[in-house]
C-alpha positions in Angstrom: 6.8 -13.0 -4.0 9.6 -12.1 -1.6 8.2 -14.5 0.9 8.3 -17.3 -1.6 11.9 -16.6 -2.6 13.3 -16.2 0.9 11.4 -18.8 3.0 9.9 -21.4 0.7 12.7 -21.8 -1.8 15.5 -20.8 0.6 16.9 -18.4 -1.9 18.9 -15.5 -0.4 17.5 -12.1 -1.3 19.8 -10.3 -3.7 19.5 -7.5 -6.2 19.1 -9.8 -9.2 16.0 -11.4 -7.6 14.5 -7.9 -7.3 15.1 -7.3 -11.0 13.6 -10.6 -12.0 10.5 -10.1 -9.8 10.1 -6.5 -11.2 10.2 -7.9 -14.7 7.7 -10.6 -13.9 5.3 -8.1 -12.3 5.6 -5.9 -15.4 4.7 -8.7 -17.7 1.9 -10.1 -15.6 0.2 -6.8 -14.7 -2.7 -5.7 -17.0 -2.4 -2.5 -19.0 -5.2 0.1 -18.9 -6.1 2.6 -21.6 -8.9 5.1 -21.9 -10.7 4.7 -25.2 -13.2 7.2 -26.7 -16.3 5.5 -28.2 -19.6 6.7 -29.6 -21.3 5.8 -26.3 -18.6 7.6 -24.2 -15.3 7.0 -22.7 -14.5 3.4 -21.7 -11.5 1.9 -20.0 -9.8 -0.8 -22.0 -7.9 -3.6 -20.2 -5.2 -5.5 -22.1 -3.7 -8.6 -20.6 -1.5 -11.2 -22.2 -3.9 -14.0 -21.1 -6.9 -12.4 -22.8 -7.4 -13.0 -26.5 -9.2 -9.7 -26.9 -9.1 -6.5 -24.9 -11.8 -6.2 -22.3 -13.8 -3.0 -21.7 -15.0 -1.7 -18.3 
């Protein structure tokens, strides 16, 4: 992401860009939870693009 902002878009790297990129990464990253089921412990992955949580 920093490469895109500095070289491709010719935007100078400042503190507000760091904050915006951190917020984007926080929203786009999946969330992992450990869920206890009858068959054992499974890892649940929630992501805003998935309609339902996925189990690993």
